[in-house]
C-alpha positions in Angstrom: -0.1 -0.2 0.3 1.1 3.7 -0.5 4.1 2.3 -2.8 5.5 4.0 -6.1 3.2 1.7 -8.0 0.0 3.0 -6.0 1.0 6.6 -7.5 1.6 5.2 -11.1 -1.7 3.0 -11.1 -3.1 6.2 -9.6 -1.9 8.7 -12.5 -3.1 5.7 -15.1 -6.7 5.7 -13.2 -7.1 9.4 -13.6 -6.1 9.4 -17.5 -8.3 6.4 -18.0 -11.2 8.2 -16.2 -10.6 11.7 -18.7 -11.1 9.5 -21.7 -14.0 7.3 -19.9 -16.0 10.2 -18.6 -16.4 12.0 -21.7 -20.0 11.0 -22.5 -20.9 12.8 -19.5 -20.4 16.2 -20.2 -20.7 16.0 -24.0 -24.3 15.6 -23.6 -24.6 18.5 -21.4 -23.0 20.8 -24.3 -25.2 19.8 -27.8 -28.3 20.0 -25.5 -29.6 23.4 -27.2 -28.4 22.2 -30.7 -29.9 19.1 -30.2 -33.0 20.2 -28.8 -33.2 22.9 -32.3 -32.3 19.8 -34.3 -34.9 17.5 -33.3 -37.8 20.2 -32.4 -38.3 19.1 -28.8 -39.0 21.3 -25.7 -36.4 21.3 -22.8 -37.8 18.2 -20.5 -37.4 16.3 -23.5 -33.9 17.7 -24.4 -32.9 16.7 -20.9 -33.6 13.1 -21.5 -30.5 11.7 -22.7 -28.7 13.0 -19.9 -31.0 11.3 -17.6 -30.4 7.8 -19.7 -27.0 8.2 -19.7 -27.0 8.9 -15.7 -29.6 5.9 -15.3 -27.2 3.7 -17.8 -24.3 4.9 -15.4 -25.8 4.0 -12.1 -26.6 0.4 -13.4 -23.2 0.1 -14.5 -21.7 1.1 -11.3 -23.1 -1.5 -9.7 -23.2 -4.1 -12.2 -19.2 -3.5 -13.1 -18.6 -3.0 -9.4 -19.9 -6.6 -8.9 -17.4 -7.4 -11.8 -14.1 -6.1 -10.5 -14.8 -7.9 -6.9 -14.6 -11.1 -8.7 -12.5 -10.7 -11.8 -10.2 -7.3 -11.5 -10.5 -3.7 -13.2 -8.9 -5.1 -16.4 -12.1 -7.2 -18.4 -14.7 -4.8 -17.3 -12.9 -1.7 -18.8 -11.7 -3.1 -21.7 -15.6 -3.9 -22.3 -16.7 -0.5 -21.3 -14.0 1.0 -23.7 -15.9 -0.7 -27.0 -19.6 -0.1 -25.2 -18.5 3.6 -25.7 -17.0 3.7 -29.1 -19.8 2.0 -30.4 -22.4 4.2 -28.1 -20.6 7.4 -29.6 -20.5 6.3 -33.2 -24.5 4.9 -32.9 -25.5 8.5 -31.0 -23.5 10.5 -33.8 -26.4 8.5 -36.4 -29.2 9.3 -34.2 -32.2 10.4 -35.9 -34.7 11.2 -33.4 -34.3 11.9 -29.7 -35.9 9.0 -28.5 -32.8 6.6 -30.4 -30.2 9.5 -28.9 -31.3 8.8 -25.5 -31.2 5.1 -26.1 -27.7 4.6 -27.3 -26.8 6.8 -24.6 -28.4 4.9 -21.4 -27.2 1.4 -22.9 -23.6 2.0 -24.5 -22.6 5.8 -22.9 -23.8 5.2 -19.8 -22.9 2.1 -18.5 -19.6 2.3 -20.4 -19.1 5.6 -18.4 -19.6 3.8 -15.4 -16.5 1.6 -15.6 -14.1 5.0 -15.6 -15.8 5.9 -11.9 -16.4 3.6 -8.8 -15.6 0.6 -10.2 -12.2 2.5 -10.9 -12.4 4.3 -6.9 -12.7 1.1 -5.3 -10.3 -0.8 -7.4 -7.5 2.3 -6.4 -8.7 2.0 -2.7 -7.3 -1.3 -2.6 -4.1 0.0 -3.3 -3.5 3.0 -0.5 -4.1 3.0 3.2 -2.3 6.1 4.9 -3.5 8.0 2.1 -6.6 6.9 0.5 -8.6 9.9 1.0 -6.7 11.8 -1.4 -6.2 8.8 -3.9 -10.2 8.4 -3.8 -10.4 12.1 -4.4 -8.1 12.3 -7.8 -9.4 9.6 -9.3 -12.9 10.9 -8.8 -11.4 14.0 -10.5 -10.8 12.2 -13.7 -14.6 12.9 -14.0 -14.3 16.8 -13.0 -11.0 17.0 -15.3 -12.9 15.2 -18.1 -16.0 17.8 -17.8 -13.4 21.2 -18.0 -11.7 19.3 -20.7 -14.0 18.2 -23.1 -16.8 20.7 -23.1 -13.7 23.2 -23.9 -12.4 21.3 -26.8 -15.6 20.3 -28.4 -17.6 23.8 -28.3 -16.2 25.4 -31.5 -16.2 21.7 -33.5 -20.1 21.9 -32.7 -20.4 25.1 -33.6 -18.7 24.8 -37.0 -19.3 21.2 -37.6 -22.2 20.0 -35.3 -22.7 17.7 -32.7 -22.4 14.8 -34.4 -18.8 15.3 -35.3 -18.2 15.7 -31.5 -19.5 12.3 -30.6 -17.1 10.5 -33.4 -14.2 12.1 -32.1 -15.1 10.9 -28.7 -15.5 7.7 -30.3 -12.4 7.5 -31.7 -10.5 8.3 -28.5 -12.5 5.8 -26.9 -10.6 3.3 -28.9 -7.1 4.7 -29.2 -6.6 5.7 -25.9 -9.0 4.5 -23.4 -8.7 0.9 -24.3 -5.0 0.1 -24.9 -4.6 1.9 -21.1 -7.2 -0.3 -19.5 -4.3 -3.1 -20.1 -2.2 -1.1 -17.9 -3.8 -1.9 -14.6 -3.3 -6.0 -15.0 -1.4 -6.6 -11.8 -3.6 -7.5 -9.4 -4.3 -6.2 -5.8 -2.0 -8.4 -3.3 -4.1 -10.4 -1.0 -2.7 -9.0 1.9 -3.5 -5.7 1.1 -7.6 -6.6 0.9 -6.6 -9.1 4.0 -5.5 -5.6 5.7 -8.5 -3.4 4.9 -10.9 -6.6 5.5 -10.1 -6.1 9.3 -11.8 -3.0 10.7 -10.6 0.3 8.7 -12.1 1.6 11.6 -8.1 1.3 13.2 -7.2 3.1 10.1 -10.1 6.0 10.2 -10.5 8.3 12.9 -13.7 6.9 13.4 -14.3 4.1 15.7 -17.8 2.8 15.3 -21.3 3.6 14.2 -24.4 2.7 16.3 -26.3 1.6 13.0 -26.3 -1.7 10.6 -24.1 -2.2 7.6 -27.4 -2.5 5.9 -28.6 0.6 8.0 -26.0 2.4 6.7 -26.0 1.7 3.2 -29.5 2.7 2.8 -29.0 6.3 4.8 -25.9 6.8 2.5 -27.5 6.0 -0.8 -30.8 8.6 0.2 -27.9 11.1 1.1 -26.3 10.7 -1.8 -29.8 11.0 -3.8 -30.4 14.5 -2.2 -26.6 16.0 -2.8 -27.0 14.7 -6.4 -29.9 16.2 -6.8 -28.9 19.7 -6.1 -25.7 19.1 -7.4 -27.2 18.7 -10.9 -29.3 21.8 -11.2 -26.1 23.7 -12.1 -24.3 21.2 -13.9 -27.0 20.1 -16.0 -28.4 23.1 -16.9 -26.0 26.0 -17.0 -25.4 25.9 -20.5 -29.5 25.9 -21.7 -29.7 28.7 -19.0 -27.2 30.6 -20.1 -28.3 30.5 -23.7 -32.0 31.4 -22.2 -30.4 34.5 -20.6 -28.8 35.2 -24.1 -25.1 35.0 -23.1 -24.9 32.4 -25.6 -23.8 28.8 -25.3 -19.9 29.1 -25.5 -20.4 31.5 -22.6 -22.6 28.4 -20.8 -19.5 26.0 -21.7 -17.0 28.5 -20.1 -19.2 28.7 -16.7 -18.8 24.7 -16.8 -15.8 24.3 -17.6 -14.7 26.6 -14.8 -17.7 25.0 -12.1 -16.0 21.7 -12.6 -12.1 23.4 -12.4 -13.3 24.3 -8.9 -14.9 21.1 -8.3 -11.2 19.7 -9.0 -9.5 21.6 -6.8 -12.2 21.0 -3.7 -12.2 17.1 -4.5 -8.6 17.4 -3.9 -8.8 19.0 -1.1 -11.7 17.3 0.4 -9.7 14.2 -0.6 -6.6 15.6 1.7 -9.2 16.8 4.7 -10.8 13.4 4.8 -7.6 11.5 5.9 -7.6 13.7 8.8 -11.4 14.3 9.6 -13.1 11.2 7.8 -15.7 11.0 5.1 -18.8 11.4 7.0 -17.4 15.1 8.2 -16.3 15.9 5.1 -19.2 15.3 3.1 -21.3 17.3 5.4 -18.6 20.3 5.3 -19.0 19.5 1.4 -22.8 19.6 1.6 -23.4 22.8 3.8 -20.8 25.1 1.4 -22.7 23.5 -1.6 -26.4 24.6 -0.2 -24.8 28.7 0.0 -23.4 28.3 -3.4 -27.1 27.1 -4.7 -28.2 30.2 -2.9 -26.4 32.3 -4.6 -27.6 31.5 -8.2 -31.2 32.9 -7.1 -30.4 36.8 -6.9 -27.3 36.9 -9.7 -28.0 36.3 -13.2 -25.1 38.6 -14.7 -22.7 37.3 -17.1 -19.8 38.2 -14.4 -21.9 37.1 -11.6 -22.7 33.8 -12.9 -19.1 32.9 -13.8 -18.3 34.0 -10.4 -20.9 32.2 -9.0 -20.3 28.9 -10.8 -16.6 29.1 -10.1 -17.7 28.9 -5.9 -20.5 26.5 -6.8 -17.6 23.9 -7.7 -15.2 24.6 -5.2 -17.5 23.8 -2.9 -19.2 20.5 -3.7 -16.5 18.5 -5.3 -15.8 16.4 -2.5 -19.0 15.0 -1.9 -19.7 12.1 -4.3 -15.6 10.6 -3.8 -17.1 11.0 0.3 -19.2 8.5 0.6 -17.0 5.7 -1.1 -14.9 6.8 1.6 -17.6 6.3 4.0 -17.8 2.8 2.7 -14.3 1.8 2.7 -13.8 2.9 6.8 -17.0 1.5 8.5 -18.0 -1.8 5.5 -15.5 -4.9 4.5 -12.9 -4.4 1.7 -14.0 -7.7 0.0 -17.2 -6.2 -0.8 -15.8 -2.5 -1.7 -16.6 -3.1 -5.3 -19.8 -3.6 -5.1 -20.9 -1.2 -2.0 -18.8 1.8 -3.8 -20.7 0.7 -6.9 -24.2 1.0 -5.1 -24.0 3.9 -3.2 -22.5 5.7 -6.5 -25.5 4.4 -8.3 -28.0 6.0 -5.9 -25.7 9.6 -6.3 -26.3 9.2 -9.8 -30.1 8.4 -10.1 -29.8 11.7 -8.1 -28.4 13.5 -10.7 -30.3 12.1 -13.6 -33.7 12.7 -11.2 -32.2 16.4 -10.8 -31.4 16.7 -14.2 -35.0 15.4 -15.3 -36.9 17.5 -12.7 -35.0 20.9 -13.2 -36.2 20.7 -17.1 -39.4 20.0 -16.0 -39.8 22.7 -13.4 -38.2 24.9 -16.2 -41.1 24.0 -18.5 -43.6 24.3 -15.7 -42.4 27.8 -14.8 -40.3 29.3 -17.6 -38.0 29.9 -15.3 -35.1 28.1 -13.2 -35.6 29.8 -10.2 -38.0 27.2 -9.1 -35.3 24.8 -10.2 -33.0 26.2 -7.4 -35.2 26.1 -5.0 -35.9 23.1 -5.3 -32.5 21.8 -5.5 -31.6 24.0 -2.2 -34.3 21.6 -0.3 -32.8 18.2 -1.7 -29.8 19.4 -0.4 -30.8 20.1 2.8 -32.0 16.4 3.0 -28.4 15.2 2.6 -27.3 17.6 5.3 -29.9 16.2 8.1 -28.8 12.5 7.4 -25.2 13.2 7.4 -25.5 15.2 10.5 -27.6 12.2 11.8 -25.0 9.9 10.8 -21.9 11.9 12.6 -24.0 11.8 15.7 -24.5 8.4 15.4 -20.7 8.0 15.6 -18.8 6.8 18.1 -14.9 8.2 18.2 -12.4 5.7 19.5 -12.1 4.5 22.7 -15.8 5.2 23.3 -17.1 1.4 22.7 -15.0 -1.4 23.2 -12.9 -2.7 20.1 
């Protein structure tokens, strides 16, 4: 654990995640173009993002189980092929329904391998620095969100969204697929065994007065709450800027700034979690995210939206990897892939639900203001659950080992 190879493996995992997460962000940037070409309303145009999130959720659970049984290489290689096929098929979609189906079945499930399963895999290679390692692996998703919209926005403007999907297909084949085989070294069994002994001795959290099932359920509900809130700016910021007259390019720039802030906060949260534990880290991030969502309501000027988007990114980056850390602090290492996959699946359900609900509220009210209020309410649910988990947590020495 924490060896030089562990850090090299972490670097390779981040590179794979950057390519493997492309589909989650391209669909956000092309939303206005797809809506215009297919002649649908905003909620229907948001459907492909929802199907991506549904596929992503299912993929995290299914592929996480496969990683527990067979290691990371085979699931990752299959995912790369699924992504290449999915992007190519999406580029030929003739209506919003086939577009959404290709996104959910191929792109959503394929993208999942580059998140929960990859995080679970890297968690076996670190003990002392597990928090920063998990956060760094999870940051590949946000780095993808900062890079891909920036790289493809001019192509989308000049040549259309279909060419952007063909480029993503090629990247999955020539970059992600070969790199998957660089992770073929198996986790040493003694590392898994060390993880199976109560990780409570490695974290600052000795014991929680909940059954494993209750803890897993509460983490899942909390994940839904925080990600319904998180999805509002991430999914709709480009469309929001287009509605305000600032243009798609401005919205893509805000999304990139938001995700760059998310990368920084994700890494900082990982470092912090190594000292204060996953539950406290999530609670802090949730509180800051809620404050940032409040700022979107009164400020809708161009420069103020750039600033608020940066604040939002800096607030929420550590939330999702924090759930993986809590799982690894309290639950057996041999079940890491499945359990991390399950909680990540439910955070993604929150993203999918929030992306659709925000579009539905927009269609109903003609404004995103009520959608921001909806996000704040879900965020408060998350804060209540995490505060409850912290209250039920006993510090080392509070109960017998």
